[in-house]
C-alpha positions in Angstrom: 144.8 125.5 170.5 142.6 128.6 169.7 144.0 131.3 167.5 144.1 134.9 168.7 141.2 135.7 166.4 139.1 132.9 167.9 139.9 134.0 171.4 138.7 137.6 170.6 135.6 136.4 168.9 132.4 136.3 170.9 131.1 132.7 171.2 127.6 133.9 170.1 129.0 134.9 166.7 129.8 138.6 166.9 133.3 140.0 167.4 133.6 142.1 170.5 137.3 142.4 171.3 136.9 145.5 173.5 134.5 143.7 175.9 135.5 140.8 178.1 133.0 138.1 179.2 132.5 138.1 182.9 133.6 141.7 183.4 131.5 144.6 184.6 130.2 147.0 181.9 128.0 150.1 182.0 125.5 150.9 179.3 123.9 154.3 178.6 120.9 155.4 176.5 119.2 158.7 175.9 115.5 158.9 175.3 113.0 161.7 174.8 110.1 162.1 177.2 107.3 164.7 177.6 109.6 166.5 180.1 112.6 166.5 177.8 115.7 164.2 177.3 116.6 161.8 180.0 119.3 159.2 180.3 119.3 155.7 181.7 122.3 153.6 182.7 122.5 149.9 183.4 125.5 148.1 185.0 125.9 144.4 184.6 128.2 141.6 183.7 129.0 141.2 180.0 127.9 137.7 178.7 128.2 138.2 175.0 126.6 139.8 172.0 124.6 139.2 168.8 124.4 141.5 165.8 121.5 143.3 167.4 122.0 142.9 171.1 124.5 143.2 174.0 123.8 140.5 176.5 124.4 141.3 180.2 123.5 139.8 183.5 121.8 142.4 185.6 120.7 141.6 189.1 121.2 137.9 188.4 119.0 138.0 185.2 120.2 137.7 181.6 119.0 140.7 179.7 119.4 141.8 176.0 120.1 145.5 175.3 119.4 146.7 171.7 122.7 148.0 170.2 120.7 150.7 168.4 119.6 152.2 171.7 122.4 151.4 174.2 126.1 152.3 174.1 129.0 151.1 176.2 130.3 153.9 178.4 132.7 152.0 180.7 134.2 148.5 180.9 
């Protein structure tokens, strides 16, 4: 039987106890353009994570979002 630590640990190798696989999550990033700062959001299903990326299914496609650029704003 899995320990509590193993259950909370993401199967791709990075602990992510605040995110639940299969649940909806919203990501946000700000970026600077010629017209000023703009934000982007993405809503998807959390699949897992690596040290560098959050992995979400967005519109049926698995996508990797760089942790340095995107932050979780809702789960």
